[in-house]
Every structure is written in structure tokens, then in C-alpha cells.
N, C-alpha and C positions, 0 to 999 in steps of 0.2 A: 580650782576654777579653770586654770589654763589646761589642765589635763582633761577635764570634761569637755572643753572646747575642741581640743584635738581629736578626742574620741568621736565627737559629733561630726567633725569633718570627715572622719573615716567612712561614714555612710555615703559620701559622695565620690568614693574611689571608682575609677582612677581620676584623680583631680586634673591631670594633664589633659584629659579628654575635654574638659570644660575651660580650664584656665588659659590654655594657649590660644584657642580661637577668641575667647573673651578679651584677652589682652590685646590682640590685634584689632578687634572691632572697637574696643574702648579707646585705643590709641588713635585710630583713624577718626573716630567721632570727636575726640579732643582737638585734633589738628584742624579739622574742617570747622568745628565750632569756634575755635579761636580765630580762624580766618574771617568768619562772619563779622566779628567785632573789629578786626583789623581793617575791613572794608570801609568802616566809618571815615577813616582818614582820607583816602582818595576821593570818596564821595563828597566830603565837605570841601576838600581842596578844589575839586572840579566845579562845585557850585559857586565858589568864590574865586574862580580863576582870574576874573577881571580885576581883582584886588591883589594880584600877585600871589595867590594861594597855590597856583599850579602852573608850571611851564611845560608845554607839550613839545616834544621833539620826535619827529618821525623815526621809526626804528624798523629796519628791513631784515635784521638778523636777530633770532631769539638770543637773549643775553645768557651768559654763563650762569649756571645755577649757584646761588649763594643765598644765605639767610640774612638779607639786609634790604633796606628801602630801595636801593638802586636797582636790585634785581626785580623787586616787586613792580616798581614803576616802569622799568624796562620791558617787563613781560606785558603789562597793560598797554604800553605804547606799541609794542609789536603787534598785538592782536587788533588794536584799533587801526593801525596802518594797513594791516592785512584785509580788514573788512571795509574800512571807510576811506582809505587813502591818506595822503600826506597832509592835507589841510585840516586843521583842528576845528571841530564843531562841538560846542559844549553839550548840546542835547544828545548827540550821537555817543559822546564819551560817557555820559550818565547812563544811557541805555546799555552800553557794554558793561558798565559797573553793575547795573541792575541784573543783567543776565548772569554775570559771574557770582553775584550774591545769592541768586536763586539756586544756582548749581551747587555752590558750597553748602547752602542750607539743606538741599536735597540729599547730598552725600552724607552730611552730618547726621541727619535723621535716619537715613538708611542704615548706617553703621550702628546708630543708637538702637534701632529696632533689632538688628542682628545680635547685638550684645544682650539685649533684654530677652530674646528668645533662647539664647544660650543659657542664661540664668534660669529661665522658666523650665527648660528641659532638665537641668540639674535638679531643680526643686522637686519636680514631679517624680523623677526617678529616685531621688534620695528619700522622700517621704514614703514612697511605695516600699522601698527596701527596709526602711525603719519599721513601718507597720508590720511588714512580713516577719521580721526578726522578733519583734515584741510578741506578736500573737503566737508565733511558733514556740517561743519560750514559755508563754503562759499555758498553752495547750499541752505542753509536755511536762508541766510541773505535777508533782504528786498531789493527791487529793487533799492531804493535810494542809498544803499551802493555802488553799482557798478558805480554810476554816479561820485563818489568822488575818485574812485580807477582806476589805470591803469591796464587793463586786463593782459598785459605782466608781470607786477610786481607780480600780484597774481600767475600767472603761474610759474614765477621764484621761488617764495617762496615754492610752492608745489613740485617743481622738484629740482631745484638747491640747495636751502637752506636745504631741507631735506637730500640731499646727503652730504652736508657739515657737517650736524649735526651727521651723522652716526658714524664718528670717535670720536666725543665727547663722545658718549655713550659707544661704544665698547672698546675704549682705556682706559676707566675707569678701566676695569678688569685687563688690562695689567699693568696699573700704580699701582693698588692696590695690585696685587698678583704676576704676572709673573716676572716682572723686579726686584721687591724687593726680591723675593725668590731666583732668580739667583744671585743677588748681595750678599745676605746673605750666599748662598752656597759657593761662591768663597771666601768670607771673612773668613768663617769657615775653609776652606781648607788652606788659607794663614796663619791664626793664628796657625793652627796645624803644619805648616812647620816652621814658624819663627814669634814669636810675635814682635820682634824688627822691622822687615820689615813691618809687618802688621800695626803697630802704624803709620808709615809714610803714608801708603796707606789710612788708615781711616781718617787721618787728611787732606790728599790731596783731597779726593773725594768731600767733601762738598765745597771746594774752586772752583772746576770745576762746581759744581751745581749752585753756586751763580753767577759765571761769565756768564754761558750759560743761566741761568734763567733770567738774566737782559735783554738778547737779545730777548728771547721768549716773555717776558712781553709786549713788544712793538707791538706785532702782532695784538692785539684785535681790535684797532681802524681801521687800514687799512682793516682788514678782513670784518668788518661791512660795510665800505664804498664800498668795492669791490662787496659785495652782492647787495647793492643798485644799483650800476652801471650796474650789470648784469641784474637786473630787468628792468632797463630803456632800455637796449639793446634788450632784448626779446620783450619788448613792441613796440619798433620801428620796429623790424622785423615783428611782428604780424600785425601792422597797414600797413606796406609797402606791405606785401604779400596780404593782404585783399583788399587794395585799388590800386592795380597795374594799373588798367585801368585809374583811375583818375590821377595817377602820370604821366603815359605816355601821357594822353590827355592834361595835362597842362604843359608838358615838365618840370616837377619838379624833374626829375631824379637826377640832380646835387645837388639840395637842400636837398633831402632825403639822398643821398649818403654822403654829407658833415655832416649831422646830425648824421648819423650812425658812420662815421669815427671818429668824435669828441668824441662820447661816448665810442667807442672802444679804442681810444687812452687813455682816462682817466682811463678806466678799466685796460688797459695794464700797465699803470704807477703804479697803485695800486698793481697789481700782481707782478711787478718788485720789488717794495718796500718790499712786503711781502717775496718774494723769497730770496732777499738779506739777510734779517734777519734770515729767516728760514734755509737757506742753510749754513749760517755762524756758526750756532750752532754746527753742527756735526764736521766740520773741526777743530773748536776751541777746542772741547773736545778731539778730536783725537790728536791734537798738544800737548795739555797739558798732555795727556796720555803718548805720546812718551817721552816728557820731563821727566816725572816721572820715566819711565822705565830706561832712561839714568842715572838718579840719583840713582836708585835702583841697577843698575849694579855696580856702584862704591861702594855704601854702602854694598851691598850684597857680593861683592868680598872680602872686609875686613873680613866679618863674616865667609866666607868659609876658608880664610887663618887662622883665629883664631880657626877654628874647631867648631864654634857654629852652623853651618848648613852644611849639606852634599852637594856635587856638584849636585846630582840628585834632592835633595830637592830645591836647588836654581833655577834650570832650571824649575821645576814644578811651583815654585812661580812666576817666570817671565811669564810663560804661563798663569797661572790663572789671574795674574794682567792685562795682555794684553787683556784677555777675559772679565774682569769685566767692561771695558770701553764700551763694546757693549751694555749690558743691561742698563748701565748708559746713553749712548747716546739715546737709545730707550726710556728710561724713560723721558728724556728731550724732545725728539721729540713728544712724546704722549701729553705732556703738550702744545706744540705748536698747535697740532691738536685740543685739547680740547678748547683752546682759540678761534680758528677760529669757532669751533662748537657753542660756546656760542654766538658769534656775529651773526651767522645765526639763532640761537635759539631765539634771541630777535625779529628777523623779523617774525619767525614762530608764536610766541605768539602774535604778532600784529594782526594776523588773528584769532587765537583761542580765544583771549580775546576780540575781537570786539563784541559789543553789537548791536543786531538788533534794529532798531528804531520802528519796527512794530512787536510786540509780542502778543501772545495769553494771555488773562487774566488767572490767576490761576484757576478760576472756569468757564472758557469758555465752552460752550456746542456745541453739534453737530447741524448743520443747517439741518433741516428735509425737507426743501423745502419751496418755496414761496406760501403763501396762499392768501394774499391780495394785498400788494403793496410794492414798494421800494420808500422811501421818503427821499429827500435831503432837509434839513432845515438850511438855513442861514449859509452855510459852507464857511470857508475861508481856503486858502492853499497857502503856499510859499515853493519853493524848497530850498532857501538859507536863509530864515528867514528875508529877507529884502523886496524884491518886491513880492507883492501878485499876484499869477497867477489866483486864484479863489477868487472873492470878493463878498461875501454875495449872493450866488446862492441858490435858492430854486426851487425844481421841484418834480413831483410825477409821478411814473410809476405804473399803476395798473397791476395786473396779467393778462397776455394775450395781453397787449397793446404793440404797437410799437411806440416809440417816436423817433424823429430825432433831432440831434444837428447840426446846421449849423451856418455859420458865417465866418468872415474874418480869415485868417491864424494867428495863435498866440493868438487867443482869449481865449483859455483854454478848447477847446472841448475835445481833446485827454487826457488832464490832468484829466478832469472830469470823463472820461471813465476808467481811471486807479485808481481812488479813490473808485469806486464801488466794484472791486474785492480786495480792500484794499492792493494795491501795496505800497501805502503811507498812512500815517495817517493824517487826516485833522488838521489844526491849531485850529479851533473852529467850532462850529455848530454841527450838527448831521446827520449821515446817518442811516436810520432806515429800517430794514426789518420786515415787519408786525408789525410796531410800536416799535420794539426792536432794541437797538443800535447794529451796526455792530460789535462793540468790544466785545459783549457778545457771539459771535460765533467763533468757531475755523476756522482759515483761510482756511485750506485745505478742510473742509466740505463745506464752501461757494463756493470755486472755483470748487469743484467737481460738482456743479450744474450749472456751467457756461461754455461757450465756447467763446473764444476771437479770432476774425480774424482781424489782424491789417494791417495797410498800409505797415509796415516793415515785409515782409514775412520771417519767420525764419524756415529753414529746416536744417536737419542734414545729415552728410555724412553716409547715410544708404540707404537701398532699398526704393522703392516707398511705398511698404506696411509698412515697418518699420516706415516711417514718418506718414502715415495715422493713424496707430493704437496707436499713442502716448497717446491719451486720453482714449483708451479702449484696453489695451494690450491683453485681452483674446478674441478679436473679431475674428470671422471666416473669411475665404477668401470671402465667399458669402456676408457677411455684409460689408466688405471692398469694394467689387465691387459695391454694391448697393449705398454706400456713394459716390464713385467716379462718378457713373452715375448721381446722383443728382447734383454733382458739375461740371458736363460736363467735366470730366477728363478721363473717361474710354477709349474713343477712342484714345487719344494720348498715353495713358499708353500702350494699346495693340500694338501700333506701335513701342514702345521701344524694344531694342534688347532682353531683357528677361522679358518683360511684367512687372508685379507687383514686380518681383525680381530684377529689374534693379537698380543698384546703381546710385544715382543722383549727386555724387560728393560733394565736400566741399561747404556747404551752398546752395546746389542745383544748382551749376553753370553749370550743363549739361542741364538745362531746361531753357526755356524762362521765362520772367517775368510773363506772363499770365499763363503759366503752373504751375509755383511755387505757384501763388495765388490760382489756382484751387485746388491744393493739400492741401493747407492750409484750404480752405473751406471744402474739403472732410473730413479733420481731425475733423473739428467742427461738420459736419453732423453726422459722426460716433459716436461721443460722445453723441449725442441726448440730448442736455442740456435743462434745464428749462429756463435759462436766457442766452440770446445771445447778445454779444457786437460786433458790426461790425464797425471798425474804418477804413474808406476808403477801404473797402474790395474789391472793384472793380477798384481801382485806377490804377493797373498795367495792366489792360486788354484793348485790342483794342475794337473798337466799336462792332464788331460782337460777340466776346467772352463775352463782358460785357452784351450784350442783352441776350445771352444764360444763363450766370451765374445769372443774375438778376432774370430771370424767375425761376431758381432753388432756389435762395435765398428767393423769395416770398413764395415758397412752404415751405421752412425751417422756415420762420418767422411765419407761421400760427400756432396759438395756443400757441406761446411762448411769454415770456416777453422780449422785444427786445429794445436795444438802438443802434441807427444807426447814425454814423457820416459820412457825405458825403459833398464833394465839388460839385460833379455833382448832381444838385438838381433834375434832372430827376429821380433819384433813390429813392426819398423819398416823392413823391407826395401822396402816399397812407398811410402815417404815421397817426396814430390817433392824434398825436399832435406834433407840431414842435416848438423847442426852438431855438431862435437866440442868440448865445453867442458872446458877443463883449466886449473885454477888461475885461474879467473875470466876467462879469455880464450877467444876462438874460435881453437882450434888448427888445425882443419881444417873444410872444408865441401865439399859435393858430393853426388851421388847415391851409392847403395850401391855401384854398380859402379865409379864414379870413385874412391871412397875406398879400395876394395879394391886398385885398381891402384896407388894412391899408396904403399901399404905402410907407412903411418904408424900413429898411435895406434889409429885405427878398425880397421885390418886386424889389429893386434895383439890388440885386444879380441875380434874375431871368432875369431881363432885360439885364444885362451884358452878361449872358450866352446865352440868345436868340440872342443877337447881334453877339456874337462870332460865 
């Protein structure tokens, strides 16, 4: 717990940038705030001066600085004599006290504002740094990481958990400086008025702290569970909104609604449990404070009767004691927020501490481009460590060649295409670029030479041009248009309301499936890659669009090293070599003509499609 707390504070570095000015502002706020209540004594004494409450003596020299009543009254007498002369006038003296009180209050609130702004600056900068680090970590994780994580839970951690942590960090300054300084200021004033009453207060305050602290201590476990439930709820929301057509199509509205309502109910119960404990702390401390005031009234009354304390001093003591419970309650409430923040912090560090399963080697070098071939030698791969998806596959793609991967669904074709850009690391075997292991190259430099067009078209809530230039952000409009023309996308783009500046909506939902696929192809064309991977690139196109795009793809494939995965075998007749992948193995290989002559799996697939 403490280790998590210290790590969270690390996001606020350098702490001295905030703690030093905050300490100064909090100290000055506490000093002037204490003076506000100390002014009660001279005001009451002046009001009852005719009854012997205050004796005025003209003072022409400012008294030596000291922390006692003689200095305080001497200073007031000096300023009064300076402005009003040697003869005492009750109204004039009260006016002076009023001006001093206003000035003290102004200074107190000015430094309070400065302290609050210091905390706010720290809060904003800390949360920005925390979100940056979390998203940077997430975006650099290997693809396999997201197969094991709920997307909504990751979103909840970057948004909700970070907001919960903010109070853990910012309240630290209040717990360390503001509230203790205010408590110290009031205790100093109370001791100056009556040490007998102060002893009672000093003994009583820790009792309040222990009672309320035991309540706060129980907050951490439900706080952690509530953040987990929030993550599940965000995940259900994301999945439901993304799959609304499927939900409606299968009449699954009630099922999804029940799932959401169950999670929401569990989340609400946790919030109720936390609120019950958290809200109990403040009334409990206030009740104990009022109880103490009642006891002080009885005890203080006897001291006044015995002449050990003045009436004005007693009233000022009561006022100070009633105020000391405020920073005490605040101090306790901050600990409650810190506990919740630590629970959220543990979830945040589950992201920051996550290790990518696919990392660059320390001495990894830049990939300068393919010179000879890509070779896959006896590779094995499993997603979960139990069932092998790729089982002892070997194949070779020479520079400039186009190879095709075909076979029954679930045979491992798409998985094989994801191993070449190193989205995953193989279990055993080797993937070689020009005879050198893929692990010897930096991942980004490898992918910079590749374009991937998959069957799952991924577009972003941006303009058409913004989606096309993803692989080449500095591309000119002319280059974008040329790429769109090659992908047979230019015509429908020009029919859009704002042409290339048209926003295509979330995941491109304003476009048809064929239009989305053509934008994806245009994106690959613009990048002008050396190595091209097409995974069912024409699967979402109708027959007419497929014919046009296939013609464009044939141009794109010329002179490139290409790996094409296709169920529609009409698209891969002209491949230099065709590999039939079945149950994670290479079942057959050869040209289209050679495989037809063999009469095996490939010939059977061709026969089935021809029949269809």
C-alpha cells in the first residue's frame, strides 16, 4: 500500500516545485486565519471597556516584537494613537479593530487561494503525465496483450481510475501542511488563552482521530472493487454500442440490459457501502466536537468564576476550539480519499507494469529493406500455450514474388500473416529476413516497410483524407487522390458531402463495407510499401467492386514482395506460388496449374467454388 502511494507521488515530480510554495502559502494562511479568531478578545474587551475589560494607554513607540498579549495590545495602542490621538474613544478603537480584522481575513484568503492554485497546478500536470504514460504503455503493447484484456476496463483505468487517483496525490499536501498548520495555529491560540482548557483539547483530539480513522481504514477494499466494477460496466457499454445491430438482430436487448443492470447494481452497492463509511466520518467527528464543547462550557465556566481566564478569552477559546474540528475533519477526509486513490493506483500500475511479450532486443537494428527473401523455417505458434495454431510450417518468399495462402477456415493463414510483421513471437523455429532473424530488427523499422490490408477494415472517426494518410502523414492532397484512384475510391469520395474532408463517423459507419475496404486499400497504396500483406482484402466487396479493386491490386502487387490470403481463389491465380494451409501445416504447395493437377485440397476448393 505504502509503496503504491509513493509511486503515485512520483508522477508529481519534482515535488519541491509544489511543496515549498505550498508550505509557505499554507503557513501564512494559518497565521492570518488564527489572528482572525484572536481578534475576538480585543473586540470583546473594547466593547466592555466600561466594565474594566480593557484599559487603554497611549503608545507613541511601536513595541518590541514578541508573541504575547502585551505586544498585541501595544501594537493596537500604537496604531490607535497614530491615527486617533491620545484620548480613548471606544467607537474609534472598534473601527480600528474592524479594519485589522478585514485585513487579516483578506490576507488569510489570499494565501489560501495561492495554496489552492498550487495544488491545482500540481493536480493538472500530474494527471496529464499519468494519462500520457498509461496510454503510451498501452499503445506500445504487443497485439496479444489486448486479446487478454477487456477494452472497456483499459478505458476505465485511463479515465476513471486516474480521476480517482488525483485526490490521493493532491490531498497529500493538505494532509502534510495545510490542516496540520491550521490545527497547530488554533492550538497555539488556545494555549495562549488557557493551558488548562488546552490540555483537555489536546487529549481529546487524538481520540477523535482514532475513532474516525477506524472508519476510514475500511474504505480501501470496497474502493478497489468499485473501480473493477466500473471497468466492467464501461466494457459492457462499449461492446453494446459497437454491436447494436447484432443485439437488435438477435433480439438480445433484454439479455444485454440484464447484464448491464446486474453490474450496475453491484457497482451501486459498493458505492453505498463506501458512502456509508465515508459520510459517517464527518458527523462522528462533529458530534464528538460538540460533546467536547459542552464539557468545555462547564469546565471553562468554573475557570472564569475563579478568575483564571477572562470572559473574552473564554469566548475566543470556544470559537477556536469549534474551528479546530474543521481542519481535523478535513484531515480525516483526505485520508479517506487517499485510501480510494491507492486502490485506483493499484489498477493503474497493472497497466504501467505490464510487460510486452514482444520486445526489441537491446542491440536490435534498423531494417533497411528486403534484399533477397523472407524465409519461414519450421515455426510453431500457440496463442494460449496449449493448442498449436501453427505446427511446423516452412515457406519462402523471394523479393518481388507474390505467394498466396489458401485453405479451410481456421487453418492458421491469418495467424501466419500476423507473425511476419511480428505482432506475436513464435514459440519455436525461425522467421528470417535476408537470412537474419526477425528479432534482430526493430519492430517499427520492419513495419515501416510493410502495408497490411486485413479482412477486418479498421477506420477512425476522422476525415477520409485523415484515414488515408495514416501511413504517410506528410502526403500531399495530390498523392492522396492518386492512391484513392488506384484503389477505385476516388469517385465515391467526390460524391461525399465534403469530398476528402468528409468525416466518416465512428469506425467508418457512414460508409458501406466496400467503401471502407477501398479506403483501407488506398491507405496501403499511399504508403508504397516494399512488403504487402493482403488478408482477404476484397472480402467485403461486391462482384463489380471486387473486379475493379482486384485490377488495382494487381498493379499494386507488381514489383512488390506480397503475401495474399484469399478464400475467393479467383483472386490468386497469378501468384508465383500457392501454399495450402490446413490445421496449422503446409498441406500442399505449387502453382495454380500444379495444384490443380495434384487433385488435392486446392483442387477440391476450386471445384467447390466453381460449383457454387
